[in-house]
N, C-alpha and C positions, 0 to 999 in steps of 0.2 A: 520325272524321266525316267523311264526303266533304258538299260543297254548300251549306260556310255561306257568308253574305253579311255582305261586312264592309262598313258604309257608315261615312267620313268628313263631315265638316263642320267650319269655321271660321266661328266668329260672334261679336261682338261683342255692347254693352248694344241693340242696335237690328236685331239682327239676321244672317241668314247672310251676308255675303259672298264669296260666289264659288257657280258647280255642285257641290252636292255630289259626294261619289262614292261607289261604289258595286262591290265585287271577289268576288269570287267564291274561293273557298280550300279545301281538303279541310286537318282538320284532325285530326291525329294522336294517339291516347291517351298521355297523360302527355308530351306533347311540343308544343317550341316550333317555333311556322312565325313563317317573318319576309319579308315583305314587302319586297323589295327599290325594286320601282318603284308607285311612288304618287302618278297623275297629279291631287296635287290643283290644283285651278284658283281663281284668287280674281278678280274684279271689278278690271278696271283701273280703273272713273269710280268704285268706291266706294273705293280706295285710295286714288285720286286726292283726295280727302274728307278722309284721316285728315291735317291737321297736326300734330300730336304724338302721339306714343307715348299708349299706351292698353293696357288690360287685356283680353284676347279667350281666346277658350276653342278647341282642338280636340276635336271629341267624335268618339267611337269607339263605334260600338254594331254588336255581333258576335248574328245569329239564325241559326236553323236551320230553316228552316222560315217558320211563325206564332210558333215557340220561340222569346226572347228567351236568348241562351247568356254576356252579359255588354255592360255600358256601362260606361263612363269618360269625363270630362271632363279635361284638361289643361292646365293655365293657363300663356297665351303672353302675349306681349307684342305690339301690332303696332303697327308699327317704322310711321313718319310716312311719308310721302311723298320718295323718294329721302334715304333716312337711309340711315346707314351705322356700321355700330356696329365699334370697334377691336378686340375684341375675341370669342371667345379670338382672341391671335395670327395662327394659320395657316391656318383659315379666314376672322379679317377679309381676309384676307390678298385672300385668292382672289375671293372676292364683292365686292370693290373691282372685280373686272373688268366685274360687272354693270354698275356705271354706268359704263362705256363703248360709248355709243351710236353704233355706225356710222350707225345710218339713223335719225336725227334730220335734220325736214327743214332746219334749221338747221347740218347736217352735210355735207349734199348743194350748199348755196348757198357756204360755205365753199373744197372741194374745187371750186365751179364759178371760182370768183374766182381760185382757185391757179392751175387749169388756163389761162383767161386770162394770167395771170402767166409763163410756162412758154412760150405759142405768145410774147409777146413779146420774151424769154433766152432759147429753145434753138430755137424755129425749129418744136414740135411741145407741144399738150397737154393730149397722151398722157398718160396720169394711169396705169401698168398695172405698178407693182407692182417687183418684182425681175426683168420679163425681159429687163433692155437694162444689168443690172450695174449696182456698187451708186453708181460716179459720180450714172448717174441714179436713183438712190434718193437720193440727198442733195439734186438741185437739186427733186425731187419736195416735200422735207422742208419744203429754202429756201425755195418757193411756199409751201406753206402753212403755213411759220410768217409769212413777211412780210404773205398773207393777214389771217390772226391778225393781228398789229400795228397792221396800218390798221386793226382796230375800233375801238381806242381804247379798250383794256379798263380797268377803272379796278378797282387792287388793292385788297382787300379781306382784315382780318385773320381768320384764323380763331378759331373758341374757343379760348383757352388749352388748354383740356384736351380738346382733339379726338385728339392721338396716346394719349390712355387711354379714351376714351368714343366718338373719332367726330365724327359730323359731320354734318348736314344737304347731299347734295352739289347744287349747282345743276345744274340741266341746260344743254345747249348752247343755247339759248334763253336762259336767264339771261345766258349768259355773251356768248354770241356779240353776242344782239339789244337784251337788257340793260346788256351793258358794265359786266359787275361780276365777278370771281370773287376766288378763295380762292386758293392755289398750288394744293392740291386739283382747284380746280374747274377750274379752265386745266390742265390736269394731263390730267384724263381725256376734258376736253373737244378738246384737240390726240390726243389715244391717238386717241378715236372718228375722228376727221377720216385718222390713219394710215390706221387700218385699215381706214377705208374705199377709199381708197388701195391696199389690198395691200401693204401699209408693217405689219413687225410689230413693234408698241411693248411699252415696257418701266415698267413703275410702280414709281419710287424710291420707297422711302419712309424715312425720317427721324425722327431726334428734332425733333419740330416740325415737320416741312418735307415737301416732295415736290418732286421733280423724277421729266423724265419722260425715259426711253432709245428707242430704235429699232436694229435689227440691219440693218445693211448689208447679210449677207449673208442668204439661209435656212439656219439654223441648225437642228438637232430640242434639244430643249430635255427633262430629264425630267419635269417638274414644272410644273406653274401656277406654286407659288408658292415663296418659298423664303428662308430666312433664312441660308442657306451662299453668302455674295456676293461671298467669297474668286476662285473662277473665273470670276466676273462682269465681277470689274474689269481681272484677267489678257485678258480680251477684251476691255476699251474701250481695255488699252496696245495691242492687236494691232488697232486700231483698226475689228475688227468692230464691234462698238457702237460709239453715240454716246450723246451728252448731249444734253438741253435744260433749260435752267435756263426754266422758260418764268412766271416773274415780271418775269421781263425784257423780254416781249412787254410788262407794264404799264406799261410807261416813258415814256415822251414823248425822244424823241432823233431821232438823225439815222437810227435804223433801226440793226439789227443784222444779223447774218452768223453761220452756223454754228457756227461755231469761239470766236464774243463768246457763244454762248448754251450751247456745252459748258466751259468751261474754267471759271468760276464755279462749278455743279454736280462737276465731277474735286475743283479745291483745293478746299473748302470740303468735300466728303462721303470724297471715296476716295483720302486721301492721309493716309500714318501707318494712326493705330488704324480700325480698320471697327466698334467695338461701338456707334457714333446709325446705323448702317445696319441701321434694322428685317430689310428685309426688302422682295425687287423679285416681279413677279407678271410673267408672259409670256401677255399678253393672248388670242397666238395659240392655245396655249397650252389658255388656261383655254377657249374655244371647246373644243378638242378634248375637255375633260373633262365636255361639255355645262353646262360656265355658260357661257350666251345674256343678252345684255343686258335691262334692264328695260326694258317696253314704250313707244318715245317716244310720248309723250302729250302733245299741242298744244291748245287751245281757240280754235275760229273766234270773229268777232266776236260771233257771240251766244250765244259761252258752253259752244259744241258741242265737247263732248271726242269729239277725234282720235286713234285710236290704231294707230297704225303700226308694224306686224310686222317683225321682225329678219329678213333677207332676207341672204345673204351677197352682197358686191358681186361682179359682172364687170367684170375690169377690161381696159382700153386706153380708156375713156373716164370719164369721170364718172358714176357709177353714182346712181344713179337712186331711195329710195325708195318702198314700194309701200303704199300706202296699205291699215288694213282698212276696207271695209262700216263707217259706224257704227252700226250692229245687233249689228256682231265686237264682243263685252267682254272673254271669256277669254284670258286668259293663263297659261300651264303654266310651273309656279314650273320654277326650272332644275337641282334640285338634288334629291336622295330623301329621302324625307318626316324620316329620319334629321337629313339636314342642316339644313331646316326648321326642326326642333328643338332643336336647338343653336343655331340660327339666333335663335330665335323665345323660346326659354325663358326663365324667370324667371333673375333675377340671381345667386339664390344658386346655383342649376344650372350655370349659362356658367360659375360661375368655382371649383366642383370639377372640374369633369371638362377636359382637355386636347384640342386640337387634334381 
């Protein structure tokens, strides 16, 4: 059958949350038609209002001309704003990259502060990623960690079960301006600063904890997320990857150096048995796999929601975010519909399937 129309929408008890999608497809007789690119759109302003996980439905309707062919409503869970689920493991690791928000205005301010520190220490404020070699990469990272340390962020304990169920991940504004964050919060915020600076961050997730890593040189990787961490530990030993224990940036003292931040993470988690290391996320590869950042949403003094679109940074000077027009409220989900269903589907469905 040619010319069938497929309509999809996401709804909750208050109505549609986002723009319905209408697709066209030719349906073969007694055959399965698979649509792999479904640009389902949600309204970030509406999603911002979801404070706790709540039920919703994805509604699918197939028609041919004026004749309905089928209709189904699939129950899903709508996650709270900034909520991250820790299961299923591989999908959860990949989707954690979506919480790294390099275009958040608070990240731009932090990179500006790091550029000032670079000017004082090296005579150049340039934040140019890998253009000048690994030593300059270390200088940029050191300036970013110092700028974050100077914010006086307080450490907050994550939920006891966060490694099993996930948690709400604070935004860069919450962490840098509100000056509070868990280990995971501080990891994704500093990762966002590294990404805006053109440096490839790595999110290391271990039992009950998280810390950051970064590539000192650009190297290709096979996948955005891996649970086979032994080869990465070898690269740490070779000096190609350096680690950052971000919780040390929440402690008051005389400041910390990159070796100070590297040693505790390595000694606590990467010596001996590696079974406690749950996985590593390469944020750059996640972007290549179309796992894009969630919208950077902020509120003006009058309560107006502003949405900052993700734009890859141009390096050589601190990058500036590009704000969307206030009326532009659509956001394209960064994964195909199948990934959305696996992420938002009922708990019993998530527990049955693998990553």
